[in-house]
C-alpha positions in Angstrom: -13.4 -6.6 19.7 -11.6 -8.5 16.9 -7.9 -8.7 17.4 -5.5 -8.6 14.4 -1.9 -9.7 13.7 -0.2 -7.6 11.0 3.0 -7.9 9.0 4.7 -5.8 6.3 6.1 -8.3 3.8 8.6 -7.1 1.3 8.6 -8.7 -2.2 10.9 -6.4 -4.2 12.9 -3.2 -3.8 14.3 -0.3 -5.7 17.9 0.3 -4.6 17.9 4.0 -5.1 15.3 6.6 -5.9 15.9 10.4 -5.8 14.3 12.2 -2.9 12.8 14.6 -5.5 10.4 11.8 -6.5 9.3 11.2 -2.9 9.4 14.7 -1.3 8.2 17.6 -3.3 11.0 20.1 -4.0 13.7 18.2 -2.1 16.4 16.8 -4.3 19.4 16.5 -2.1 19.8 12.7 -2.0 18.3 9.3 -2.8 17.1 6.3 -0.8 16.1 2.7 -1.0 12.4 2.1 -1.7 10.9 -1.2 -0.6 7.7 -2.7 -2.0 5.6 -4.7 0.5 2.2 -6.2 1.1 0.6 -5.6 4.5 -1.1 -8.7 5.8 -3.9 -8.2 8.4 -5.0 -11.5 9.9 -7.6 -12.4 12.5 -9.0 -15.8 13.5 -11.1 -16.0 10.4 -9.9 -13.3 8.0 -6.8 -12.6 5.9 -6.8 -9.1 4.5 -4.1 -7.4 2.3 -3.3 -3.8 1.9 -2.6 -3.6 -1.8 -1.8 -6.5 -4.2 1.6 -5.5 -5.3 2.8 -6.0 -8.9 3.2 -9.1 -11.1 5.6 -10.5 -13.7 3.4 -9.5 -16.7 5.0 -7.6 -19.6 4.0 -4.1 -18.4 5.4 -4.7 -14.9 8.6 -6.3 -16.2 9.2 -3.3 -18.5 8.5 -0.9 -15.6 10.9 -2.8 -13.4 13.6 -2.5 -16.0 12.8 1.2 -16.6 13.0 2.1 -12.9 15.7 -0.3 -11.9 13.5 -2.4 -9.5 15.2 -5.5 -8.1 14.0 -9.1 -8.4 10.3 -9.8 -7.8 9.4 -12.7 -5.5 5.8 -13.9 -6.0 3.3 -13.9 -3.2 3.1 -17.7 -3.0 6.7 -17.6 -1.7 6.4 -14.4 0.4 3.2 -15.4 2.2 4.5 -18.9 3.0 7.0 -17.2 5.3 4.1 -16.6 7.8 2.2 -19.8 7.0 -0.2 -18.4 4.4 -1.0 -18.9 0.7 -2.5 -16.4 -1.8 -5.7 -18.5 -1.8 -6.1 -17.7 2.0 -6.5 -14.0 1.2 -10.2 -13.1 1.4 -10.0 -9.3 1.0 -7.7 -6.8 -0.7 -8.0 -3.1 -0.1 -6.3 -1.2 -3.0 -5.0 2.2 -2.0 -4.8 3.3 -5.7 -4.6 2.1 -9.2 -0.8 2.3 -10.0 0.9 -0.9 -11.3 3.0 -1.6 -8.1 -0.2 -1.7 -6.0 -2.8 -3.4 -8.1 -1.2 -5.5 -10.9 -0.8 -8.5 -8.7 -4.6 -9.0 -8.2 -4.6 -12.2 -10.3 -2.4 -14.0 -7.7 -5.3 -13.9 -5.2 -8.3 -15.9 -6.7 -10.5 -15.8 -3.6 -10.2 -12.1 -2.6 -12.9 -9.5 -2.7 -11.3 -6.3 -3.9 -12.1 -2.8 -2.5 -11.3 0.2 -4.7 -12.7 3.8 -4.7 -15.2 4.2 -7.6 -13.6 7.5 -8.4 -10.2 5.7 -8.9 -11.7 3.1 -11.3 -13.5 5.8 -13.3 -10.3 7.9 -13.4 -8.3 4.9 -14.7 -10.9 4.5 -17.5 -10.5 8.1 -18.6 -6.7 8.3 -18.3 -5.8 5.2 -20.3 -7.5 6.7 -23.3 -5.6 10.0 -23.2 -3.8 11.0 -26.4 0.0 10.4 -26.7 0.8 14.1 -25.8 -0.8 13.5 -22.4 0.9 10.1 -21.8 2.4 11.4 -18.4 -1.1 11.1 -16.9 -1.2 7.3 -17.4 2.5 6.5 -16.9 1.8 4.4 -13.8 -1.3 2.6 -15.1 -1.0 -1.1 -16.2 -3.5 -1.5 -19.1 -4.2 -5.1 -18.1 -5.8 -4.2 -14.8 -9.0 -2.9 -16.6 -9.8 -6.4 -17.8 -8.7 -7.9 -14.5 -11.3 -5.7 -12.6 -14.0 -6.5 -15.1 -13.4 -10.2 -14.6 -13.3 -9.8 -10.8 -16.5 -7.8 -11.0 -18.3 -10.6 -13.0 -17.2 -13.1 -10.3 -18.9 -10.9 -7.7 -15.6 -10.0 -6.0 -15.4 -6.2 -6.7 -16.6 -3.5 -4.3 -16.4 0.0 -5.7 -16.5 2.4 -2.7 -17.8 5.9 -2.5 -15.9 7.5 0.3 -15.9 5.8 3.7 -16.6 2.1 4.0 -16.3 -0.6 6.7 -14.5 -3.7 5.5 -14.3 -5.8 8.7 -14.8 -5.2 12.4 -12.4 -2.4 13.3 -11.2 -1.9 9.7 -12.3 1.1 7.7 -11.5 2.6 4.3 -11.3 6.4 4.1 -10.8 8.6 1.0 -7.7 10.6 0.2 -9.0 12.0 -3.1 -7.0 14.3 -5.4 -3.7 13.5 -3.7 -1.4 10.9 -5.2 -4.2 9.9 -7.6 -7.8 11.1 -8.1 -9.3 8.3 -6.0 -6.7 7.3 -3.5 -7.8 5.9 -0.2 -6.2 4.9 3.1 -7.0 2.4 5.8 -7.6 2.6 9.6 -7.3 -0.5 11.8 -8.1 -0.7 15.5 -5.2 -1.5 17.8 -5.3 -4.6 19.9 -4.3 -2.6 23.0 -7.2 -0.3 22.6 -4.9 2.7 22.0 -4.3 4.8 19.0 -5.4 3.1 15.8 -3.1 2.0 12.9 -3.2 4.0 9.7 -2.0 2.6 6.4 -1.3 5.6 4.2 -1.1 4.3 0.6 1.0 6.5 -1.6 -0.4 9.7 -0.2 2.5 9.2 2.3 5.5 7.2 1.0 7.8 7.9 3.9 7.8 9.0 7.5 9.3 12.3 6.1 5.9 13.0 4.5 4.5 12.9 8.1 7.1 15.1 9.8 10.0 12.6 10.1 10.6 9.4 12.0 9.4 11.0 15.3 6.6 13.0 13.6 7.8 16.3 15.1 8.6 18.1 11.9 6.4 19.8 9.3 4.3 17.7 6.9 5.8 17.5 3.4 3.9 16.5 0.3 4.9 13.6 -1.9 6.9 14.2 -5.1 4.3 12.8 -7.4 0.8 14.1 -7.0 -1.8 13.8 -9.7 -4.0 16.0 -7.5 -2.7 18.9 -5.4 -0.1 19.4 -2.7 -2.8 21.1 -0.6 -4.8 17.9 -0.7 -1.7 15.8 0.2 -1.0 18.0 3.2 -4.6 17.9 4.3 -4.8 14.1 4.0 -1.5 13.4 5.7 -2.6 15.7 8.5 -5.9 13.9 8.8 -4.1 10.5 8.9 -1.7 11.6 11.6 -4.6 13.0 13.7 -6.5 9.7 13.2 -3.5 7.9 14.7 -3.7 10.2 17.7 -0.6 12.1 16.6 1.4 8.9 17.1 3.7 8.5 14.1 4.6 5.0 15.2 1.0 4.0 14.4 1.3 5.4 10.8 2.5 3.0 8.1 3.7 4.7 5.0 3.7 2.8 1.7 7.4 2.6 0.8 9.4 3.2 4.0 12.6 1.3 4.5 12.7 2.4 8.2 9.8 -0.1 8.9 12.5 -2.7 9.4 14.0 -0.5 12.1 10.8 0.5 13.9 9.3 -2.9 14.2 10.7 -6.4 15.0 11.9 -7.7 11.7 13.8 -10.3 9.8 15.6 -10.3 6.4 15.5 -13.5 4.4 18.2 -14.8 2.2 16.7 -13.2 -0.9 17.0 -9.8 0.7 13.3 -9.4 1.4 12.3 -8.2 4.9 9.3 -8.9 7.1 8.3 -6.4 9.9 5.9 -7.7 12.6 3.7 -4.7 13.3 1.2 -6.2 15.8 0.4 -9.6 17.1 -3.0 -10.7 18.4 -3.1 -12.1 21.9 -1.9 -15.7 21.9 -0.3 -15.5 18.4 3.3 -16.5 18.3 5.9 -14.5 16.4 6.3 -15.7 12.8 9.5 -13.9 11.9 11.7 -16.6 13.4 14.2 -14.2 15.1 
C-alpha cells in the first residue's frame, strides 16, 4: 500500500461571504472563505487537488469584485513544506471555475485530470450570448488556451466518469451539481480505515454534509449550475464513501479545517492544516 502525507495550504481568503451563497436558502449570516491547495505526497509523487487561481487580469478583477484578500503564489506557499511548483506531477481539477483552475500555468510539469464533460461544458458556456452571461460568470476565458497547450504537451487527461490516478487515489464524478462536470477525489487512509474524500465545490462546508459532526441533514450548496437533487445525492455518496465519518471529508472552502487538524498560521495570514502524515514523515508545520 502507498502511504500519503496530505496538507491543505491556504493561499488567499475572502473575509466575508453571505451564507446564502454557500447554503441554499439560508441567509442568516456570513463567514470567512479560505482558498487552499490540497497537497498529496508519497515517496515519489506530488499531487494537487485543484490549481487555485492566478494573478492574471480575469482573476485580479474577480478578486476585486468579490473582495478576495491578497494572493500568495504557489512558489511561496509550497516552499513552506519543502516543495516547489515544479515538483507537482499531477493536478486533479474538481471543476472549471477560475479559483480552482486558473493557476495551471504555475505547474509546468503536472499532468492535469479534468472530466471531459466539464471541458465540453466550458466550451459551450463561454460562447453564450450576453443575456446568458450568468452561466459563464465563474469561467476564466484564458483557461481554454491553457488546456489546449497542456494537451499539446501531452499533459491533459480528459476523464469519462471514474478514473484511477495513482495507487489508492481515484476520481469520481459529481455531474450536474456545482457544475455540469464536477468531480471529487477519494484517497486511501494510511491507517487502513475510512478513506479521505475531497469534495470540490459540490460541498463547500461541513454544513453541506450535516455540520461539523455530520449529524444533521445534508444541505445543498448555494450555487448549483445543476440541481439541488444532484447535490444532495452526491454529498450523500461522498459521506457514505468516507464511512459516514465527517472527519474524513474535506470540503473545498472550510475555515474549520484549521480547527479540525493540526495547523499553523503564517505571518501573511495563510494557514496550513496537516491532514495526514505517512509513517516516518516528520511534521512540516513547525508548531
